[in-house]
C-alpha positions as CSV (number, residue, x, y, z in Angstrom):
1,M,-62.2,-17.7,64.1
2,K,-63.4,-14.6,62.4
3,N,-60.5,-12.7,64.0
4,M,-58.0,-15.3,62.5
5,L,-59.3,-14.8,59.1
6,L,-59.2,-10.9,59.3
7,F,-55.5,-11.3,60.5
8,L,-54.7,-13.6,57.5
9,F,-56.4,-11.3,55.1
10,F,-54.5,-8.3,56.5
11,L,-51.2,-10.2,56.2
12,F,-52.1,-11.0,52.6
13,L,-52.6,-7.3,51.8
14,Q,-49.3,-6.4,53.3
15,C,-47.6,-8.9,51.1
16,I,-49.2,-7.6,48.0
17,G,-48.0,-4.1,49.0
18,I,-44.5,-5.1,49.5
19,L,-44.3,-6.9,46.3
20,A,-45.8,-3.9,44.5
21,Q,-43.2,-1.5,46.1
22,A,-40.3,-3.8,45.2
23,P,-38.3,-2.4,42.2
24,A,-38.2,-4.3,39.0
25,Q,-34.9,-6.0,38.3
26,A,-32.9,-4.1,35.6
27,P,-32.3,-6.1,32.4
28,A,-28.7,-7.3,31.7
29,P,-26.9,-4.8,29.5
30,G,-26.7,-5.9,25.8
31,P,-23.8,-5.6,23.4
32,P,-22.8,-2.0,22.4
33,P,-24.3,-0.8,19.2
34,P,-22.0,-0.9,16.2
35,L,-20.0,2.4,15.6
36,N,-21.6,4.7,13.0
37,V,-18.5,6.2,11.3
38,T,-20.8,8.5,9.2
39,K,-22.6,10.0,12.2
40,I,-19.2,10.5,13.9
41,L,-17.9,12.5,11.0
42,D,-21.2,14.3,10.4
43,K,-21.3,15.6,14.0
44,A,-17.6,16.7,13.7
45,G,-18.4,18.8,10.7
46,Q,-16.4,19.8,7.5
47,C,-16.2,16.3,6.5
48,S,-18.8,15.9,3.8
49,T,-16.5,15.4,0.9
50,F,-14.7,12.6,2.7
51,I,-18.1,11.0,3.8
52,R,-19.4,11.2,0.1
53,L,-16.1,9.3,-1.0
54,L,-16.6,6.8,1.8
55,Q,-20.0,6.0,0.6
56,N,-19.3,6.1,-3.2
57,T,-16.4,3.7,-3.0
58,Q,-18.0,1.2,-0.7
59,Q,-15.2,1.7,1.7
60,L,-17.7,2.4,4.6
61,N,-18.7,-1.2,4.5
62,E,-15.2,-2.3,4.7
63,I,-14.5,-0.2,7.8
64,T,-17.6,-1.4,9.6
65,S,-16.7,-5.1,8.9
66,Q,-13.2,-4.7,10.0
67,L,-14.2,-3.0,13.3
68,N,-16.7,-5.8,14.0
69,N,-14.5,-8.7,13.0
70,S,-10.9,-7.7,14.0
71,N,-9.2,-6.8,17.2
72,N,-6.5,-4.6,15.6
73,G,-8.7,-1.6,15.4
74,I,-8.5,1.2,12.7
75,T,-6.9,4.7,12.4
76,M,-8.4,7.2,10.2
77,F,-7.0,10.5,8.7
78,V,-9.9,12.7,7.6
79,P,-9.2,15.8,5.5
80,T,-11.5,18.6,5.8
81,D,-13.6,19.9,3.1
82,N,-11.2,23.0,2.7
83,A,-8.3,20.5,2.3
84,F,-10.1,19.0,-0.6
85,L,-10.9,22.5,-2.0
86,S,-7.1,23.4,-1.8
87,M,-6.1,20.7,-4.1
88,K,-5.3,21.7,-7.7
89,A,-8.4,22.1,-9.6
90,G,-9.6,18.8,-11.4
91,T,-7.3,16.6,-9.5
92,L,-10.0,14.7,-7.6
93,N,-12.2,14.3,-10.8
94,S,-9.3,13.0,-12.7
95,F,-8.9,9.9,-10.5
96,T,-10.5,6.7,-11.7
97,D,-13.1,4.8,-9.5
98,Q,-10.4,2.5,-8.4
99,Q,-8.0,5.3,-7.5
100,K,-10.7,7.0,-5.5
101,A,-11.2,3.9,-3.5
102,E,-7.3,3.7,-3.1
103,L,-7.4,7.3,-1.9
104,I,-9.7,6.5,0.8
105,Q,-7.8,3.4,1.8
106,F,-4.7,5.4,1.9
107,H,-6.1,7.5,4.6
108,I,-6.7,4.4,6.8
109,L,-4.3,2.4,8.8
110,P,-5.5,-1.2,9.7
111,T,-4.2,-0.8,13.3
112,Y,-5.3,1.5,16.1
113,Y,-2.8,4.3,17.0
114,S,-3.2,6.8,19.8
115,L,-1.3,10.0,19.4
116,T,1.5,8.9,21.7
117,Q,1.8,5.5,19.9
118,F,3.0,7.4,16.8
119,Q,6.1,8.3,18.6
120,T,7.3,4.7,18.6
121,A,5.7,3.6,15.2
122,S,8.1,2.1,12.7
123,N,8.2,4.0,9.4
124,P,7.1,3.4,6.7
125,L,3.4,2.4,7.9
126,R,1.3,0.3,5.9
127,T,-2.0,1.6,4.9
128,Q,-5.2,-0.1,3.7
129,A,-4.3,0.7,0.1
130,G,-1.3,-1.6,0.0
131,G,2.3,-2.1,0.7
132,T,5.2,-0.1,1.9
133,S,7.6,0.1,-0.9
134,N,8.0,3.5,-2.8
135,R,5.9,2.2,-5.7
136,E,3.0,1.2,-3.4
137,F,1.2,3.2,-0.6
138,P,3.5,3.9,2.2
139,I,3.3,6.9,4.6
140,N,5.8,8.1,7.2
141,I,4.7,9.6,10.4
142,T,6.9,11.7,12.7
143,T,6.2,13.6,15.9
144,T,7.6,16.8,17.5
145,G,6.3,17.3,20.9
146,S,2.5,16.9,20.6
147,S,2.5,17.6,16.9
148,V,2.0,14.6,14.4
149,N,3.2,15.0,10.8
150,I,2.5,12.7,7.9
151,T,4.6,12.5,4.8
152,T,3.5,10.7,1.6
153,G,6.3,11.8,-0.8
154,I,3.8,14.2,-2.4
155,V,2.4,16.2,0.4
156,N,3.4,16.9,4.1
157,A,0.2,17.1,6.3
158,S,-0.3,17.5,10.1
159,V,-2.9,16.3,12.5
160,S,-5.1,19.2,13.6
161,S,-7.3,17.6,16.0
162,T,-8.8,14.3,17.3
163,I,-12.4,13.7,16.2
164,Y,-12.9,10.3,17.9
165,T,-11.0,7.6,19.9
166,D,-12.1,4.7,21.9
167,N,-9.1,2.3,21.9
168,Q,-10.6,0.6,18.9
169,L,-11.3,3.4,16.4
170,A,-9.2,6.6,16.2
171,I,-10.3,9.4,13.7
172,Y,-7.9,12.3,13.3
173,Q,-8.6,15.4,11.2
174,V,-5.7,16.4,8.9
175,D,-5.1,19.7,7.1
176,Q,-4.3,18.2,3.7
177,V,-5.5,15.4,1.5
178,L,-2.9,12.6,1.7
179,L,-1.9,12.0,-1.9
180,P,0.0,8.8,-2.6
181,L,3.2,8.8,-4.6
182,K,2.0,6.0,-6.9
183,F,-0.6,8.4,-8.4
184,F,1.9,10.8,-9.8
185,V,5.3,9.2,-10.2
186,P,5.2,6.2,-12.8
187,P,7.1,3.1,-11.8
188,A,10.9,2.7,-12.9
189,P,11.0,0.8,-16.3
190,A,12.0,-2.8,-16.1
191,P,15.6,-3.5,-16.9
192,A,16.3,-4.8,-20.5
193,P,16.8,-8.5,-20.7
194,T,20.2,-9.8,-21.2
195,P,20.8,-11.1,-24.7
196,I,21.3,-14.7,-24.9
197,K,24.4,-15.9,-26.8
198,P,23.9,-18.6,-29.3
199,K,25.4,-22.0,-28.4
200,K,28.2,-23.4,-30.7
201,K,27.2,-26.3,-32.8
202,A,29.1,-29.5,-32.2
203,G,32.2,-30.0,-34.5
204,S,32.3,-26.4,-35.5
205,A,35.9,-25.0,-35.7
206,D,37.0,-22.5,-32.9
207,S,37.5,-19.0,-34.2
208,S,40.9,-19.0,-32.7
209,T,42.2,-21.4,-35.4
210,E,40.9,-19.2,-38.4
211,P,44.1,-17.0,-38.6
212,A,46.4,-20.1,-38.6
213,V,44.2,-21.8,-41.5
214,S,44.2,-18.6,-43.4
215,F,48.0,-18.3,-43.1
216,A,48.6,-21.8,-44.2
217,T,46.3,-21.5,-47.3
218,S,48.0,-18.3,-48.4
219,L,51.6,-19.8,-47.9
220,V,51.2,-22.7,-50.2
221,P,50.4,-20.8,-53.5
222,N,53.5,-18.5,-52.6
223,M,55.9,-21.4,-52.2
224,I,54.7,-23.0,-55.5
225,Y,55.2,-19.7,-57.4
226,K,58.8,-19.2,-56.0
227,T,59.8,-22.7,-56.6
228,G,58.8,-22.5,-60.2
229,F,60.5,-19.2,-60.7
230,L,63.8,-20.6,-59.4
231,F,63.6,-23.6,-61.6
232,F,63.0,-21.4,-64.7
233,F,66.1,-19.2,-63.7
234,F,68.5,-22.0,-63.3
235,S,67.4,-23.7,-66.5
236,V,68.1,-20.4,-68.5
237,V,71.5,-20.1,-66.9
238,F,72.3,-23.6,-67.6
239,S,71.4,-23.2,-71.3
240,W,73.6,-20.1,-71.6
241,S,76.6,-21.9,-70.2
242,L,76.4,-24.6,-73.0
C-alpha cells in the first residue's frame, strides 16, 4: 500500500513538471496599429514644413480618418523643406488659411497609386482639393521610364523618391511645391446676359406700315393745293375771255 502511494505521488510530480515545461499559448494577433503619417514623415527627414502645414490645417485628421474608413487608400506628394524655400519669397505667407488647407489637399490623391500605376492613370487626376476642370484643382501625371512627372499648370515637378508604401498609403517625395492654377489665374468672366427685347403691345401698329401712312398724310395737302391752283387759273382765263 505504501509503495502504491509513493508511485502515485511520483506520477503526480511528473505531471506537474510536464505542465510547467509546456509553452504558454501565444495570444491571437490584434489589429495593426493605425498609421502615424507624422512619424513616417519625420523619420524620412526634410519634411518639417509639410508636417507643420498638415497639423495647422487639420488635414492630418482627415488623412487618418480616410485611411481608417476607406478602401481606396491615399497617395501623398510631399515637397521637401528645400522645395518650400525655393518658392518666391512671401508666397506661402500670402495664402489664406483656406488656401493653405487647399494646398495640402492638392498634394493628396484620394486613391492609392503605385509608381507603375501612374503609367495607366487617366489625366487629369482628381485631388482632395476639388474637381478636374482648369478652374479647379487638377493635376496631370506622366511617366518616362521610371520617372514620374507632375504638371499643375504653374509648376512641373518630379517624384524624387518613395518615402512609404504599403498598398494602402503611398507617400512620394517631390522636388517642388505643387501650386494649383486656381491660386494664380482668375476665373474667366461670365458672359454678358443677352438683352431682352420688349414685347409689342396688343393693337400697336407695325413699324412697316409707318412709311405708307406718312406718305398718305403728305399726299393729301398737296392734292388740295394743286386743285385749288388749277381752279383759280381757269377762273382768271375765263374772265379774260369775256
